C-alpha positions in Angstrom: 159.0 47.3 251.3 155.2 47.7 251.9 154.8 49.7 248.7 156.3 46.8 246.7 154.0 44.3 248.4 151.0 46.4 247.6 152.1 46.8 243.9 152.6 43.0 243.7 149.2 42.2 245.3 147.4 44.6 243.0 149.0 43.3 239.9 148.9 39.5 240.6 145.7 39.6 242.8 147.5 37.6 245.5 149.6 38.5 248.6 153.4 38.2 248.6 154.6 34.9 250.1 158.4 35.3 249.7 160.7 38.3 249.6 164.4 37.9 248.7 166.8 40.9 248.5 169.0 40.4 245.4 171.7 43.1 245.3 170.9 45.5 248.1 172.6 48.8 247.3 175.2 47.2 245.0 177.6 49.3 243.1 177.1 52.9 242.4 173.4 53.0 241.7 172.0 52.9 245.3 168.9 51.0 244.1 167.4 48.3 246.2 166.5 45.2 244.1 164.1 42.7 245.6 162.5 39.5 244.2 158.9 39.1 245.4 157.0 35.8 244.8 153.8 34.0 245.4 153.4 30.5 244.1 154.5 30.5 240.4 154.2 34.3 240.2 157.3 36.4 240.7 158.5 39.9 240.0 161.5 42.2 240.6 160.8 45.2 242.8 163.0 48.3 242.7 163.2 51.0 245.4 165.2 54.1 244.4 164.8 57.7 245.4 165.9 59.5 242.2 162.6 60.2 240.5 164.2 61.4 237.2 166.1 58.2 236.8 163.1 56.1 237.5 161.0 58.1 235.0 163.8 57.5 232.4 163.8 53.8 233.0 160.1 53.4 232.9 159.6 55.5 229.8 162.5 53.8 227.9 161.2 50.4 228.9 157.8 51.0 227.4 159.3 52.6 224.3 161.6 49.7 223.7 158.8 47.2 224.2 156.8 49.1 221.5 159.7 48.3 219.2 159.5 44.6 220.3 162.9 44.8 222.0 163.7 42.3 224.7 163.4 44.4 227.9 161.4 43.7 231.1 157.7 44.4 231.2 156.7 47.0 233.7 153.9 45.6 235.9 153.2 48.5 238.2 154.8 51.7 239.6 154.4 54.3 242.4 156.8 57.1 241.5 155.8 59.1 244.6 157.4 56.3 246.7 160.3 55.6 244.3 159.0 52.1 243.6 158.2 50.0 240.6 157.6 46.3 239.7 159.1 44.7 236.7 159.3 41.3 235.0 161.6 38.7 236.7 164.2 37.7 234.1 165.9 35.0 236.3 169.4 34.9 237.8 171.7 34.2 234.8 173.4 37.3 233.5 175.6 37.2 230.4 178.6 37.7 232.8 177.6 34.7 234.8 177.0 32.6 231.7 180.4 33.6 230.4 182.0 32.6 233.7 180.5 29.2 233.6 181.5 28.6 230.0 185.2 29.5 230.1 188.5 28.1 231.3 191.0 31.0 231.4 191.3 32.5 227.9 189.3 29.6 226.4 185.6 30.5 226.0 183.1 27.8 225.0 181.0 28.2 221.9 177.7 28.7 223.8 179.1 31.8 225.5 180.4 33.2 222.2 177.0 32.6 220.6 175.3 34.4 223.5 177.5 37.4 222.9 176.8 37.3 219.1 173.0 37.5 219.9 173.6 40.5 222.2 175.7 42.5 219.7 173.2 41.6 217.0 170.4 43.3 218.9 172.4 46.5 219.9 171.8 48.4 216.6 168.0 48.0 217.1 168.4 50.0 220.3 170.8 52.5 218.9 169.1 53.2 215.5 165.6 51.8 215.2 164.3 52.6 218.7 166.6 55.7 219.0 164.8 57.5 216.1 161.6 58.3 218.0 162.7 58.0 221.6 161.8 60.9 224.0 165.2 62.3 224.8 163.6 64.9 227.1 163.4 62.4 229.9 167.1 61.5 229.8 169.0 61.8 233.1 171.3 63.5 234.0 172.0 64.7 230.4 170.1 64.2 227.1 173.3 63.6 225.1 176.9 62.4 225.6 178.1 65.9 225.1 181.1 68.0 226.2 179.8 68.2 229.7 179.2 64.4 230.0 182.7 63.6 228.6 184.2 66.2 231.0 182.5 64.5 234.0 183.9 61.1 233.0 187.5 62.4 232.4 187.6 64.3 235.6 186.2 61.3 237.5 189.2 59.3 236.2 191.6 62.1 237.0 190.6 62.8 240.5 189.4 59.4 241.8 191.8 57.2 240.0 195.0 58.9 239.0 195.1 61.1 242.1 194.2 58.3 244.6 196.5 55.7 242.9 199.4 58.2 243.3 200.0 58.5 239.5 201.9 61.7 238.8 200.8 64.0 236.0 200.9 67.6 234.8 197.4 68.9 235.3 197.4 71.5 232.6 199.0 69.2 230.0 196.5 66.5 230.9 193.6 69.0 230.5 195.0 69.9 227.1 194.9 66.2 226.1 191.3 65.9 227.5 190.3 68.9 225.3 191.7 67.3 222.2 190.2 63.9 223.0 186.8 65.5 223.6 186.8 67.4 220.3 187.7 64.2 218.5 185.0 62.1 220.2 182.4 64.7 219.3 183.4 64.8 215.7 181.8 61.3 215.3 178.1 61.2 214.3 176.3 61.2 217.6 172.5 61.2 216.8 171.8 57.7 218.0 170.7 56.1 221.3 173.6 55.6 223.6 172.7 52.9 226.1 175.6 54.0 228.4 175.9 50.8 230.6 175.9 48.2 227.9 177.9 45.5 229.7 177.6 41.8 230.5 176.1 42.2 234.0 173.2 44.2 232.5 172.1 41.4 230.1 170.0 38.5 231.4 169.6 35.2 229.6 166.2 33.7 230.5 165.8 30.6 228.3 169.2 31.4 226.7 167.8 34.5 225.0 169.1 38.0 225.8 167.0 40.6 227.7 168.4 44.0 228.5 168.5 46.1 231.7 169.9 49.3 233.2 169.5 51.7 230.3 168.2 54.5 232.5 171.4 56.5 231.9 170.8 56.4 228.2 171.1 59.5 226.0 172.0 60.6 222.5 175.5 59.7 221.5 177.9 57.9 219.1 177.5 54.3 218.0 181.0 53.4 219.1 180.5 53.8 222.8 178.2 50.9 223.6 180.0 48.2 221.6 183.2 49.4 223.3 181.5 49.1 226.7 180.6 45.5 226.1 183.8 44.3 224.4 186.1 46.0 226.9 184.0 45.2 230.0 186.9 44.7 232.4 186.1 41.6 234.4 184.6 39.8 231.3 188.2 39.8 230.1 187.4 38.8 226.5 190.4 37.7 224.4 191.3 40.1 221.6 190.4 37.6 218.8 186.8 37.2 220.2 186.5 40.9 220.6 187.3 41.3 216.9 184.9 38.6 215.9 182.1 40.3 217.9 183.0 43.7 216.6 182.8 42.4 213.0 179.4 40.8 213.7 178.1 44.1 215.2 179.2 46.0 212.2 177.5 43.5 209.9 174.3 43.9 211.9 174.6 47.7 212.0 175.0 47.8 208.2 171.4 46.6 208.0 170.2 49.8 209.7 172.4 52.6 208.3 174.6 53.2 205.3 177.8 52.2 207.2 181.2 53.5 206.4 183.4 51.0 208.3 186.6 53.0 208.0 184.9 56.1 209.4 183.5 54.1 212.2 186.8 52.6 213.1 188.6 55.9 213.0 186.7 56.9 216.2 186.2 53.5 217.7 189.3 53.1 219.8 189.0 56.7 221.2 185.6 55.6 222.6 187.2 52.4 223.9 189.7 54.6 225.8 187.0 57.0 227.2 184.9 54.1 228.4 187.8 52.5 230.2 188.6 55.8 231.8 185.0 56.2 233.0 185.2 52.6 234.5 188.5 53.3 236.2 187.1 56.5 237.8 184.3 54.4 239.2 186.6 51.7 240.5 188.8 54.4 242.1 185.8 56.2 243.7 184.3 53.0 245.1 187.6 51.3 245.9 190.2 53.9 246.9 187.8 56.6 248.2 184.9 54.6 249.7 187.3 51.7 250.6 185.1 49.0 249.1 187.9 46.7 248.1 186.0 44.4 245.8 185.7 47.3 243.2 189.5 47.3 242.9 189.5 43.7 241.7 188.4 45.0 238.3 191.4 47.4 238.0 193.9 44.7 236.8 191.6 43.7 233.9 191.2 47.3 232.9 195.0 47.7 233.0 195.3 44.6 230.8 193.0 46.2 228.3 195.1 49.4 228.4 198.3 47.5 227.8 196.8 45.8 224.8 195.6 49.1 223.4 199.0 50.8 223.9 200.7 48.0 222.0 198.2 47.5 219.2 196.3 50.7 218.6 197.1 54.3 217.6 194.4 56.9 217.9 194.4 59.8 215.4 194.8 62.5 218.0 197.9 63.5 220.0 197.5 62.6 223.7 201.0 62.5 225.1 200.3 63.3 228.7 197.5 60.8 228.9 199.5 58.1 227.3 202.4 58.8 229.7 199.9 58.4 232.6 198.8 55.0 231.2 202.5 53.9 231.1 202.9 55.1 234.7 199.8 53.1 235.7 201.2 50.0 234.1 204.5 50.5 236.0 202.9 51.4 239.4 203.8 49.0 242.2 200.6 50.0 244.0 198.5 49.0 241.0 200.7 45.9 240.3 199.9 44.8 243.9 196.2 45.0 243.0 197.0 42.7 240.0 198.5 40.0 242.2 195.6 40.3 244.7 193.1 40.0 241.9 194.4 36.5 241.0 193.2 35.3 244.4 189.7 34.1 245.4 188.3 36.5 248.1 186.2 34.5 250.6 184.1 37.0 252.7 183.0 35.4 256.0 180.3 37.1 258.0 178.4 36.6 261.2 175.0 38.1 261.8 171.7 38.1 263.7 168.6 36.8 261.8 166.6 39.3 263.9 168.4 42.2 262.2 168.0 41.0 258.6 169.9 39.1 256.0 173.5 40.1 255.2 174.1 42.3 252.2 176.5 41.2 249.4 178.2 44.1 247.7 180.0 41.8 245.2 176.9 41.2 243.1 177.1 37.4 243.5 173.9 37.2 245.5 175.2 36.2 249.0 176.7 32.7 248.6 176.2 30.4 251.5 174.0 31.3 254.5 174.2 28.8 257.4 171.7 28.8 260.2 173.5 28.1 263.6 170.4 28.4 265.7 170.0 24.6 266.0 173.2 24.5 268.0 173.5 24.9 271.8 173.2 28.5 272.7 175.9 29.9 275.1 173.8 33.1 275.3 171.3 31.3 277.5 173.9 30.9 280.3 174.6 33.9 282.5 178.4 33.3 282.5 178.6 33.8 278.8 176.1 36.7 278.2 178.8 39.4 278.2 181.2 37.4 276.0 181.3 36.6 272.3 182.2 33.7 270.1 185.8 35.0 270.0 186.3 34.6 273.8 188.1 31.5 275.1 185.3 30.4 277.5 182.7 30.4 274.8 185.1 28.7 272.3 185.8 26.0 274.9 182.1 25.5 275.6 181.2 25.1 271.9 184.2 22.9 271.2 182.8 20.4 273.7 179.5 20.1 271.8 179.4 17.1 269.4 176.5 18.7 267.5 178.8 21.7 266.8 181.5 19.5 265.4 179.0 17.7 263.1 177.6 21.0 261.9 181.0 22.5 261.2 182.2 19.4 259.4 179.2 19.7 257.0 179.9 23.4 256.5 183.5 22.7 255.8 182.8 20.0 253.3 180.4 22.3 251.3 182.7 25.4 251.4 185.8 23.4 250.6 184.2 22.0 247.5 183.0 25.5 246.4 186.4 27.0 247.0 188.1 24.4 244.9 185.6 24.8 242.0 185.7 28.6 242.2 189.5 28.6 242.0 189.4 26.2 239.0 186.9 28.4 237.1 188.7 31.6 238.0 185.9 33.1 240.1 187.0 35.9 242.4 184.5 36.1 245.2 182.6 33.7 247.6 180.5 34.9 250.6 179.9 32.6 253.5 177.5 33.9 256.2 176.6 32.4 259.6 173.5 33.5 261.4 172.2 32.9 264.9 169.8 34.6 267.2 171.8 37.5 268.4 174.9 37.4 266.2 177.1 37.3 269.2 178.1 33.7 270.1 177.4 30.8 267.7 177.6 32.7 264.5 180.8 34.5 265.6 182.4 31.2 266.7 181.6 29.5 263.4 182.8 32.4 261.3 186.1 32.5 263.2 186.6 28.8 262.9 186.1 28.8 259.1 188.4 31.8 258.7 191.1 29.9 260.6 190.7 26.9 258.2 190.9 29.0 255.1 193.6 31.5 256.0 197.0 30.6 254.5 195.4 28.5 251.8 197.1 29.2 248.4 195.2 31.6 246.2 192.6 32.6 248.9 192.2 35.9 250.7 189.9 35.8 253.7 187.8 38.9 254.8 186.2 38.3 258.2 183.4 40.5 259.6 181.1 40.3 262.6 178.2 42.6 261.7 176.5 42.8 265.1 179.7 43.1 267.0 180.8 46.0 264.7 177.5 47.8 265.5 178.2 47.4 269.2 181.6 49.1 268.8 180.2 52.1 266.9 
């Protein structure tokens, strides 16, 4: 953290006044993302130990800015420490903007317009900036080649199909993978492939799109990135809007190349499939293998996309074993169980000690509510309670007798109830509620337990309860 503070102070000529972790080590990247601020000045600090990936992001960022593309300005860097400081683009991603501007399948015009702006800019990355980009700094590969495709397909095979218990003939599936790979590589692939072109990687400061997370970029086919955006699982775009946006993208692309639309479409849905397979591999690795359950919430949306593709699209290459695996996935009771769970709002309730740092939110929503219980009477100050926790009856009885505790909890319940109702109405899938106190043993544990009791059994709500400091004691 000190390296980010030093970078901030050198750039803004003022010391840091506020530090807010944003996403911790969210998802698969392992990067730590921190907002640093002083007065009206703010910046986003990144800490990440993979030098090659940092180099790719920094060089790509400067290259894109030379082409007047909307990406963050790089303020300062210290690659020896795996740190850099970039422009703060606010808190509203395209995904969040979409979530606030939809009711089920109905998406409001402002969200559609935001998507139109995003797909209209994509060809500038792929073609205009891609012409003179330094592909030597790409990491881990400089093109979406046979090796890259093999990694993605095997990721899907071993971390999704295997762990979901979907049966398949390995040699027959490998034969399908070989045919699919040859077909994918028969498309023109001398363009910049952004790789992670999805709604969570587009920010909307002032309503205009800015782009992030292109450090995995490389040479590749045009179809991949637009497929990534339009079939972004949890964005769950309706088919008619996907088609409108694809048409708008192709209109924009025609301003940069001599576009043969029929030839583009011949390969398009094969790239849709391979992008979905890559995503399912990631969900399986994080969800089934690493047991991070929130990643599995995206699986039903990916299966919904697969179902639509199977009913509406035919790719011009024979993939019988892969298609059979898709049908088995759609019929799987295990995966259908994920679908029913995904309809629920997951409320993650956590107790913690302020002395040991803020809680980390792996969902990507920023942490939700954080309530400070240190103003309440502290059982830990009394010898009879020191060896007990907020789950033990003597501590529970003691706190139940305190009027200030009842007033505090009533206020908490009013706020959380209102959010749960609104989150369910808008189709949100995750809310985090954290309670902190001095040691994370008595008051915060009691409050977390009480809220969990109130919310358990509520229709459409799954409660996940954790006591961070008590778990550390048990290790």
